[in-house]
N, C-alpha and C positions, 0 to 999 in steps of 0.2 A: 490597407490602413482603415481604421475604424472611422465611421462617419461621425462628425461632430453634431450633437443635438443639444437641446437645452439641458443645463445642469439642474439638478434638483437634489434636495436633501431629504433623507428619510431616517428617522430613528428606527433602524432596522429591527424587525421582529426579534427583540432581545429575549433569547431563550436561556433559561437557567435551570438546571436540574438540581434540585435540593431535596434530599431524601427521595420521596416518590412524587414530588410536585413539580410540574413544568409551568413556569411563569412566562407568559408571552405578552409583550407590549407592542402595539402597533399605533404609531401616530405619524402622520405624514405632513410635512411642510414644503411648500413649493417656493423656490427662490428663482426668479427669472435669470436667464443668461445675461451677462457673462459671469456673474458672481460665483465664486467657488469657495467662499469662506463660510464656515458654519460656526455658530456660537458654541461655547463650551457645552459639553454634554451634561445632562442632569445625572445625578447619582441614581443608579438602578441596582438591582440585585447582582447584575452581571454587566461588565463593561465591554463585552464583545457585541458588536452591532452586526447581527446577521441579517441576510436578506429576508424580506417578508415571504410568507407562504400562502398559497391558496388553501382552502379547506381540504381539498383532496390531498395536496402535498403534505399538509400538517398531519393528516391521518396516516399517510404513508410513513412519515418521519417517526411518528410515535410507534407504529408497528415495527419499524426497523430497530428502534431503541429497545423495544421489548424483546425482539428476537436476539439481540446481542447482549442482553442483560447478563452481567457477570454475577456469579454467586456472591453473597455477602462476605466481605473479608474483615479480618479483625481490626479493631481500633488500635492505634499505636500510642503507647505510653511515652512520656518524656521525663527523664532520659530513656532512650531505647535500650532494652536488653534483648539479645538474640536468643536467649535461653528457650523461649516458648515458640520461636519461629521455625518454619520448615527448614530442615537441614538434609541435603541430599546424601551426605556420607552416612547418616544414621537411617536413611530410608532404604527401601529395597523393592525390586519387582520380581515376580514369580510367574513363570509360564504355567498356565493351568492345563490340566489334561484335556484331551480332545473331547468336545461335546458329543456324547453318545459312546465314548470309549473307542479303543482301537488305535491304529497308527495314523499318522498324518498323511494326507494326500494332497496333491496339487489342486487348488481351488477351495480347500478348506479355509475356515476363518480361525486364525490363531488368536487366543485371548491371553493377555498378560495382565496380571493384577499388580497394581502399584500401591504400596502402603507408605504414607508419609509419616515421618517422625520429626520431633523437634531436636534442638541441640542437646537436650538432656536425655534423649533416647526415648521419650514418651510418645505414644501414638498421638497423631493429630486427630482432632474430632470434627474438623470443618473442612470445607473445600476451598476452591478459589486459586489454587496453585496453577501456574502456567507451565504446561508440559508439552514437549514434542517427542515423538516416538518414530522409530524406523526399524525395519528389518533389512539386513544387508548381508551380502556375500562378496567380499572384495575380490576373491579369485574369479568369480563369474562376472564381475563388473555389474553387480545387481543390487537394487535397493528399491524399497517401497515404503511410503509413509503410512503410519498407523493413525487410526481414528481414536482420539482420547475422549473418554467419557468420565465426567466428574460425578461421583456418587454422593457428594456433599457431606461426607463423614470422615474425610482424611484418606479415603481410598479412591483409586481411579482404575479404569480399565483401558487398555490400549488394544485395539482390534486390528489385525493384519490379515490381508489376503495372502495365502500361501501360494507362491509361484515357483519356489525352489527352496532348498534347505539354506538356512542362514542363521545369523545372530541378531537378537533383539537388542535395541539400544533405546534408553529413555533418558531425556535431558530435562532437568529442571531449569527453565528459563528464568522464572521469578517465583519466589515464595509468595503465598497469598498476601502476606503482610506488605510486600513490595507493591502489589496492586493497589492497596489502600493509599500508598504514597503517590503512585502514578496518577490515580484519580484526583487526589488533592492538588497535585501540580497543574493538571489541566483545568481545574476549577479556579484556583487562586492565582496561578501564574501562566496563563495562556500566552503572555507576552514575554516569556523568558528567552526567546530568540530576538535579538535586536535587529530589526529591519530599519534601514535608513534610506533617505532620499537626499540627493544633492540638488540645490537650487542655484541658478546662476543667471546674472544679468550684467553683461559687460564684465567689469573686473570684480564685481561683488559676488561672493559665493557663500552660501549658508547650507548647513546640514541639519535635518530634523529627523525625529523618530516617526516611523510609520507602522501601521498594523491594522488588522480588522478589530483588534482588541487594544484600543488606546485608553489608558487610564484617564478619568476625568480630571482636568486641571482648569485653570483660568485662561489657558492659552487657546486661541482660536484654532480650528481644525480645517484643513483642506480636505474636501470630499472628492475622492477619485472613483466613486462608484461608477461602474460601467453602465452606460445608458441603454445598452441593448440587452445585456444579460442580467442587469441589476446586481452584479457581483460587487460587494462592498470592499473598499480599501481607503484608508485615511492616513493623513500625515499631519503632525502639528505644523501650523503655519510658521514660516520663517518670520523673524522679527521685522525685517526691512524689505523683503521681496514678496511678490504676489505668488499665489498658488500656480499660476500659469508658467512660472519659470522653472518648474521641476525638470531636470535633465536626466536623472538616473535613479536607480534603485539598487541596494546592495545589502548584504548581511554583514553586520559589524562584529557580532560576538554573542555571548550568552550571559544571562543574568547569573550572578554568583550569590552564594549564601542564601539559597531559597529552601534548603532542607537541612534537617538535623538527623536524617535517616539514611545517610550514606552507607552505613554498615549493612543495609539490606541489599546493597548492590556491589558485592565484592567478587571480583573474578577469582575463580578457583575455590570459592567458599559457597556462595549461594546465587551466583549469576552465571547462567548457562553452564551448569555442571552436570556431568553424567551421574545417574543414580545406579548403584551397583546391583547386580542380580543376587537373588537368594537361591542358590543352586545353579543349575545349568542355564545358560543364556541362548543356547542354540537348539534347533529342531532338525530332525531328519525327515525328509518328505519323499513319499513314494509317488509314482505316476498317478494321474487322475483315474478315479474309478468310473468306468463307463456306466452310464445309465443311473448314476446315483447323484442326488442333490448334495452339493458340498455342505458340510456341517457349519452351522452358524447360529449365534444368538443375536447377531446384529445384521441388519439387511444391507446397509450402505457400504460402499467400498471406495477405494482410491480412484483417481481419474486415470492413473497410469503407473508405470514402473520402469526401472532401468534393467536392462539385461545386455551384457557385453558392452556396457557403456552407452547404450542407445536407449533413448526414451521411447516407450511404446504405450499406446493408449489401450484401455480396457473397454471392450464392448462396442467400439465405434470404428469409424473409418481409420484404417491404418496410417501410420506416419511414414512417409517416404524419406529416404536418405538422399540428400543433395550433397554428395561428397566431392564435387568438382565445381570449378567456376563455370564451366560450360553448362552443367545441369542447372545451376542457379540462374544463369543468364537465359537459358531456354524457358525456364518457368516465368521469369519476369519480363520476357520479351513483349513489348507493346504496352507495358503496364506503367501507371503512375502510382507511386507509393508515397503517401503522406504520413509522416510519423509526428505525433504530438505528445508532449509529456515531460517528464523529468529526466535526469541523467541516465536512469536505467533504460529509458527508451532511446536516448542518444547512443547508448552502447550498442544497440541493434543497428542503428544507422552506421556506426563506425565499423561494425562487423562486415556489413555488406560492402561498404566502401573499400575495405581491405581485401575482401574475398574476390571481388570482380575487377580484374585488371583494366577492362574497357570502361568501367564506371569512373568518370573523371569529375573531380570536385570543381564546382564553379565558384570562383572567389566572390563571396557576398560581402567581403570586408566586415565580417562579423566575428565575434569571439567564438572559438571552437567549442567552448564548454556551454555556450548558450544558444548560438545560432542567430538568425536562421541559417541553415545549411542546405546545400543543394548539390547533387551529383547527377551527371547525365551520361548515358551511353547512347550517343547519337546513332550509331550504326544499328543497334537493336531497339531503339526507341524506348529506352528505359529512363524514367525520371524518379529519383528518390529524394525526398525532402525531409528536413527535421526542423521543428520549432518548439521551444520550451513553452510550458504553460504560463498563464498569468499568475500574479501573486496569490499566495505567499511563495517566495522563491529564495531559498538559502543559497546565495551564489555571490560571485564577484559582481562588480558593477555592471548593470544592464541598462542600456538607454531606455528611458521611460517610454519612448515611442515604440519600443519593441516588446512591451508588456502586453501580449495578445492573449485573450481567453480562448480556450479550445472551441467553445460553442460558437464564437464569432468566426473562427477559422472554418469550421464545418459549414456554416451558412454561406461561405464563399466558394465552396467546392461544388462544381456541377454534378460530379458523381457519374456512375455508369459501370458497365461490365469490366472495363479496363482500369478502374480506380480502386485502390486499396487504402483504407484508412486504418492506421495502427495507433492505439492509445496506451499510455502508461502513466497514470497520475496517482501518487500515493505518498511518496517519500518525504514531502515537505509539509504534510498536514498533521503529523503526529502530536505536536504540542498544542493543538487547538481542540476545542470541544468537537466531538464527533459530528454534531449537527452542522458544523461548517462544511465538513467533507460531504455529508449527505446532500446538502443543498447545492454544492458544486456539481456533484454527479447528476442531480435532477436537472440542472441547467444543461449539462452536456447531453443527457439522454433526450431532452426535448429537441435539441439540434439534430441528434441522430435520427429521430423520428421524422423530422422535416426532410433530412437528406434521403432517407429511405423511401419517403413518399414521392419525392420527385425523381429519384433514381433507384428503384428497388434492386437493381443488379449490383449496386455498390457493395463491396466486401468490407466489413468492419471487424477488426480483431482487437481485443483488449488484453493487455498483459496485466496480470495480477501483481500484487506486491510479493515480497519474499522475506524470510528471516535474515537477520544481519549479524555481523560481529558486534558483540557488546562486551566491553572490557572494563569500562569505568562507569561511575555514576553519571557523568555527563553524557556518555553514549546512551545509557539506558533511559535517562530522563528526557531525552530529545528524540531518540530513535528506537524506543522499546519495541520488541516483537509483539508485545501485548497490544500496543497501539495499532501496529500493522495488521494483527490478527482481527481486530475489530473492524478495521477498514476493509479487509479482505471479505469478511462475511457480508458487509453492507454492499460492496461492489457486486458480488455474485448474485445477491438477491435482487438488486435494482435492475440488472440487465438480463435476467433470466427469461423474461417474456419478449425480449427484442431479438430480431434476427441478426445477432452478433455472435462471434466466436471468442472463446477464452484460451489464452495460453496460461496454463496453470503453473506460474512461476513458483508459487508457494510450495506445492508438492514437489516440483522438480528440484528445488533446493533442499527441502527436508529429506528427500529420499536419497540424495547423492552423498557419497562418502567425503567429499571435499568440505572444507570449513565454510560456514555461512559467511557471506559477504554481501554488503549493499549492492555491489556490482559483481555478480557471480563470475567465476572463473571461465576461461574460454570454452572448455569442454561442455559446460552447462549451457552457455550461450549458443553454441553450435546446435545443441538439441532444441533449444527454444526456437531458433531460426528454422530448423527443420519442421517444427510444428506449424509455424507461420506459413512457410512455403507449401506445406501440405494442404492448408486451407486454400491457398491461391491456386495450386495445381494438384487437385486430388488424384489425378491419374498419372502423375509424372514422378520422376526421381532419377537417381543415377549417381 
């Protein structure tokens, strides 16, 4: 449980990205305990009150923003016409000849050229489309993700590492014009998910809206900024109850009528639609040529690939297969595994809970979808726990006292060689400015540094985000893969210098032949768990 300290109010580092200008406002006011009511916020460029940054953190944030900067996308006329927007059915991809000529061999880099056209069949002359690419062979249970390069002129390259013969596939996730709208939504409507809190005292109950992005009104605001991490969260004050009477937090729904651009997000038209090939879509691959450097015009490659349905890493320690409950138990024997994050992390907890017959759930009298959850194998001294992250949280009602921030949880873990920390935090942040996500990760990273300083042998594993099913405007406007892709780039960059390990859920979903889902199907989860267990037990398997 978090320690109670003095409440204070901060007009949080209000960050607003407008064109190329970043406006930052820092003003701090101290209100002695126990007051938790703040006056109405002044009008600013932006109504999202983000936590303040040190000079070093601000420089890192700006570097990260520069590193994920998306190409300029077209402005949108009103009313909207699709005629000049990217159209997958009129676009095409072509497999280019092998660099240097000759036949393809294992280890070569295959390059696919993608040319975008609009609904009138005209060539697009600008970049910014969101594309995913993979090379797959269903018969071999094989797949690998491609690296997509934007040439900013309507053409793109997808680069694949050739490991077997297969078929290329390119998917238009969003036309560049849709990115324009997704950007606008996160600037103008970061509060489009309705978060609520219930307040109760005796028989009196009230409900108010909560967010880190509360629109300025004359209504007082309850400040629930975490006193240890400085993570902000606010609710409008109830009319008759005090801020101390908050009992729960929940998602009520979504704001309607916030866009006139729904035509940019049509399933089967321009939302997650395959782009057809121009000519053949497959390649024949010969065995690797001994002593020859594989052909390539691009140096980087994928983190791994599927073969016979099994995920294998490239160029690093192999992934072991834990195909029985006894093999998993032997690996986790004597271990304490703490999992923190969203429901995609809870999915891992549920997998282990189901896979290990001796791992028994301890009744914490908590909601299964939220936690906290705990399972114990007493005989083999295995403890596995799960706790959801702090707000924002799109969920059913959660007791306010159970809203714990990951950084605070990490600060309570002694750590050590038998402790495993597993994190997955991404799915609930898409509707907010990316700065909010960056600052949350900075807070978690500081806690990780403290943990590794006091217990260097602690193993930390981070699950990345993954592409999802997008079928409607609502899905895309709140869970777009473009939002997740931006977050994925930030996460990889922020933790690359720390002694932590990644499970590349992004590539593991892109490379697989199964449909994209927020919660990947069991065969993908099994492979993710094998990666996790291979980090825990690099010499075991079975």
